[in-house]
C-alpha positions in Angstrom: 23.6 -27.9 -5.9 20.8 -29.7 -7.6 18.3 -27.1 -8.8 15.0 -28.3 -10.2 14.3 -26.2 -13.3 10.6 -25.7 -12.6 9.8 -27.0 -9.2 6.0 -27.4 -8.9 5.1 -26.7 -5.3 2.5 -29.4 -5.0 -0.2 -31.1 -7.0 -2.6 -28.3 -6.3 -0.5 -25.8 -8.1 0.3 -28.3 -10.8 -3.4 -28.4 -11.8 -3.1 -24.6 -12.6 0.3 -24.5 -14.2 -1.0 -24.1 -17.8 -4.0 -21.9 -17.0 -3.7 -18.6 -18.8 -4.0 -16.2 -16.5 6.8 -6.9 -10.0 14.4 -4.3 -9.9 16.3 -4.8 -6.8 17.8 -1.7 -8.3 16.1 -1.9 -11.7 12.4 -1.4 -12.5 10.2 -4.2 -13.8 7.1 -3.1 -15.7 3.7 -4.4 -15.3 2.1 -6.2 -18.3 -0.7 -4.2 -19.9 -2.6 -7.3 -20.9 -6.1 -6.5 -19.7 -8.5 -5.8 -22.6 -11.1 -3.0 -22.4 -13.8 -5.6 -22.1 -12.1 -7.4 -19.2 -11.5 -4.1 -17.5 -15.2 -3.2 -17.8 -16.2 -6.6 -16.4 -13.8 -6.1 -13.5 -15.2 -2.6 -12.7 -18.7 -4.1 -12.5 -17.7 -7.0 -10.2 -15.1 -5.2 -7.9 -15.6 -2.3 -5.6 -12.8 0.2 -5.4 -12.2 2.8 -2.7 -9.5 5.5 -2.7 -7.9 5.9 0.7 -5.3 8.0 2.5 -3.4 6.8 5.6 -0.7 8.2 7.8 2.7 6.6 8.1 5.7 8.1 9.9 4.5 11.7 9.6 3.2 11.7 6.0 0.1 10.7 4.1 0.1 7.8 1.7 -2.5 7.5 -1.0 -3.9 4.3 -2.4 -6.8 2.2 -3.5 -8.5 -0.8 -2.0 -10.1 -3.3 -4.5 -12.8 -5.4 -2.9 -14.2 -8.4 -4.9 -17.7 -9.5 -4.0 -16.5 -12.9 -2.6 -13.1 -12.0 -1.1 -11.3 -15.1 0.3 -8.0 -13.4 1.2 -6.4 -10.0 1.2 -3.0 -8.6 0.2 -0.9 -5.4 0.3 1.3 -4.9 -2.7 4.9 -3.8 -1.8 6.9 -1.9 -4.3 10.3 -2.6 -5.9 13.0 0.1 -6.0 11.6 2.1 -8.9 9.3 5.1 -8.8 6.0 3.2 -8.6 2.5 4.6 -8.2 -0.3 2.2 -7.1 -0.3 -0.9 -9.2 -3.8 -1.0 -10.7 -3.4 -3.7 -13.3 -2.0 -6.2 -10.9 -4.5 -5.3 -8.2 -7.4 -5.8 -10.5 -6.1 -9.1 -11.6 -5.8 -10.3 -8.0 -9.2 -8.9 -7.2 -10.7 -10.8 -10.1 -9.5 -13.9 -8.3 -11.3 -13.1 -5.0 -8.3 -11.4 -3.4 -8.9 -8.1 -1.7 -6.0 -5.7 -2.5 -4.6 -2.5 -1.1 -2.1 -0.9 -3.5 -0.7 2.6 -2.8 1.6 5.2 -4.4 5.1 4.7 -3.1 6.4 7.3 -0.6 7.2 10.5 -2.6 5.4 9.2 -5.7 2.0 10.2 -7.2 -0.4 11.4 -4.5 1.7 10.1 -1.6 3.7 12.5 0.5 7.3 12.1 1.7 10.6 11.8 -0.3 11.2 9.1 -2.9 14.6 7.4 -2.6 15.4 5.3 -5.6 18.4 3.9 -7.6 18.5 7.0 -9.7 18.9 9.1 -6.5 21.7 6.9 -5.0 22.4 3.9 -2.9 20.4 5.4 0.0 17.5 3.6 -1.6 18.8 0.3 0.0 20.1 1.8 3.2 18.9 0.3 6.4 17.0 3.5 7.2 15.1 3.6 3.9 14.2 -0.1 3.8 12.9 0.1 7.4 11.0 3.3 6.5 9.4 1.6 3.5 8.6 -1.5 5.7 6.8 0.8 8.1 4.7 2.1 5.2 3.8 -1.4 4.2 3.0 -2.4 7.8 0.7 0.6 8.1 -1.1 -0.5 5.0 -1.5 -4.0 6.5 -3.1 -2.5 9.5 -5.5 -0.5 7.4 -6.6 -3.5 5.3 -7.1 -5.5 8.5 -9.4 -2.9 9.8 -11.5 -3.1 6.7 -11.7 -6.9 6.8 -10.4 -8.6 9.9 -11.9 -12.0 8.9 -9.6 -12.6 5.9 -6.1 -14.2 5.7 -3.8 -11.3 5.1 -0.5 -11.3 3.1 2.1 -9.3 1.3 3.1 -9.5 -2.3 5.9 -7.7 -4.0 8.9 -7.9 -6.3 12.6 -7.3 -6.3 13.5 -4.8 -3.5 10.4 -6.0 -1.7 12.4 -9.1 -0.9 14.2 -7.0 1.8 11.1 -5.1 2.9 8.5 -7.9 3.2 10.5 -10.1 5.7 11.0 -7.0 7.9 7.2 -6.3 7.9 6.2 -9.9 8.5 8.7 -10.2 11.3 7.3 -7.1 13.1 3.6 -7.3 12.3 1.8 -10.4 13.5 -1.2 -9.7 11.2 0.8 -11.0 8.2 -0.2 -14.6 7.4 1.7 -15.2 4.2 4.1 -13.6 1.6 4.7 -13.9 -2.1 8.0 -12.5 -3.5 8.8 -12.2 -7.2 12.6 -12.1 -8.1 13.4 -11.1 -4.6 16.8 -11.4 -2.9 17.8 -13.5 0.1 21.3 -12.1 -0.1 22.4 -8.9 1.6 22.0 -5.5 0.0 25.8 -5.2 -0.4 26.0 -8.6 -2.0 23.3 -7.7 -4.4 25.2 -4.5 -5.5 28.4 -6.6 -6.0 26.5 -8.9 -8.3 24.7 -6.1 -10.2 28.0 -4.3 -10.8 29.5 -7.6 -12.1 26.7 -8.3 -14.6 26.6 -4.6 -15.6 23.2 -5.0 -17.3 24.6 -7.4 -19.9 21.7 -9.6 -21.1 24.1 -12.2 -22.3 25.9 -12.5 -19.0 24.9 -16.1 -18.3 26.1 -17.1 -21.7 29.6 -16.0 -20.9 29.9 -16.6 -17.1 29.5 -19.5 -14.8 27.7 -19.8 -11.5 31.2 -20.2 -9.9 32.2 -16.8 -11.4 29.2 -15.1 -9.9 29.6 -16.6 -6.5 33.3 -15.8 -6.3 32.6 -12.2 -7.3 29.7 -11.8 -4.8 31.9 -13.2 -2.0 35.2 -11.4 -2.7 34.6 -8.2 -4.8 35.4 -4.9 -2.9 32.4 -2.8 -2.1 32.0 0.4 -4.1 29.8 1.9 -1.4 30.1 1.7 2.4 26.9 1.3 4.4 25.4 -1.2 6.8 24.0 -4.1 4.9 20.4 -5.5 5.3 20.3 -9.3 5.4 16.7 -10.7 4.8 17.7 -14.0 6.3 17.9 -12.5 9.7 14.1 -11.8 9.5 13.3 -15.0 7.6 14.9 -17.3 10.2 12.4 -15.9 12.8 9.3 -16.3 10.6 6.9 -19.3 10.7 4.4 -18.0 8.0 4.4 -19.6 4.5 6.3 -17.8 1.8 6.6 -18.3 -2.0 9.4 -17.0 -4.1 9.3 -16.9 -7.9 12.6 -16.7 -9.8 13.9 -16.3 -13.3 17.1 -18.3 -13.9 18.4 -15.6 -16.4 18.2 -12.9 -13.7 21.1 -10.4 -13.8 19.9 -8.3 -10.8 20.1 -11.1 -8.2 22.1 -14.3 -8.2 19.1 -16.6 -8.2 20.8 -19.9 -7.4 22.5 -18.5 -4.4 19.1 -17.3 -3.2 17.6 -20.7 -3.8 20.4 -22.2 -1.8 19.5 -19.9 1.2 15.9 -20.9 0.9 16.8 -24.6 0.9 18.8 -24.1 4.0 15.9 -22.4 5.7 13.6 -25.2 4.5 15.9 -27.7 6.3 15.1 -25.7 9.4 11.4 -26.5 8.8 10.5 -23.0 7.4 7.4 -23.2 5.3 9.1 -21.6 2.3 8.7 -22.7 -1.3 10.0 -21.5 -4.7 9.5 -21.9 -8.4 12.4 -21.4 -10.9 11.7 -20.4 -14.5 14.7 -21.2 -16.8 13.8 -18.8 -19.6 12.9 -15.7 -17.5 15.1 -12.9 -16.2 14.4 -10.4 -13.4 11.0 -9.6 -14.7 8.9 -12.6 -13.5 5.7 -10.5 -13.8 4.4 -12.9 -16.4 1.2 -15.0 -16.9 2.3 -18.3 -15.5 4.2 -17.0 -12.4 1.3 -14.7 -11.5 -1.1 -17.6 -12.0 0.9 -19.8 -9.8 1.1 -17.2 -7.1 -2.7 -16.6 -7.2 -3.5 -20.2 -6.8 -0.9 -20.6 -4.0 -2.6 -17.7 -2.2 -5.9 -19.4 -2.6 -4.4 -22.6 -1.2 -2.9 -20.8 1.8 -6.3 -19.1 2.5 -8.0 -22.5 2.6 -5.3 -23.9 5.0 -5.6 -20.8 7.3 -9.4 -21.0 7.3 -9.2 -24.6 8.5 -7.0 -23.7 11.5 
């Protein structure tokens, strides 16, 4: 498979590539790069509102960040780790005229319910839990739409969100676009096979080939038995644009397999795009990937507004 190392989506994004500007079963931390001065400036230019909303019998707590000149809106979807509302990312997006709803994950922070994560067990990627988290995100979408029904509305998330976001977008017609950082297109069982194979070794790709990884993902016996979730089942029914951002050194998901799936979907005329960063791993929450995603969202908002 011929993989372009950094595939610039189009000339629009190329113009922004050098502007300075979240695991499947491993957490990825946000960067703490906002200075006190920048934070103060953002507070003065962005309205924030703490909100509570009901989802499947419990209350979720979050914050809506509203820039003065919002051009689009997004809900941030969590990865698998124990994540409260993502203030840093939300403020950065809002600074770029994107209205944001970020909330404490179910069972975390001020949100009710029970948290199911990798430290709890594999139930965190069970069909039941992924669909429950998708319902939470869909409810958040509905709330944001009620606040501003005139804005293009999307989902942005990382890692485990790659299974959740397609479910939401497939069932909720309010979703106009989606952005996915280091997110799988393989099944949940395939991801576990790969993760057990890499075993957290940061030098994995120095000692193993793509053929090794593919053979293991295809043939290795499963350590756990549960029904797998396949995001491609939802993706094949979607017609909204999507952007995936991958790190080639990822040891949580087999990136080149995921890109192969996206290329197959693109051949079916799906409006899906991706960018591959050769030096990055599972944590693609970095300056340039975030900048590219922001400008891609701005582009999609312009396209949607013209329809």
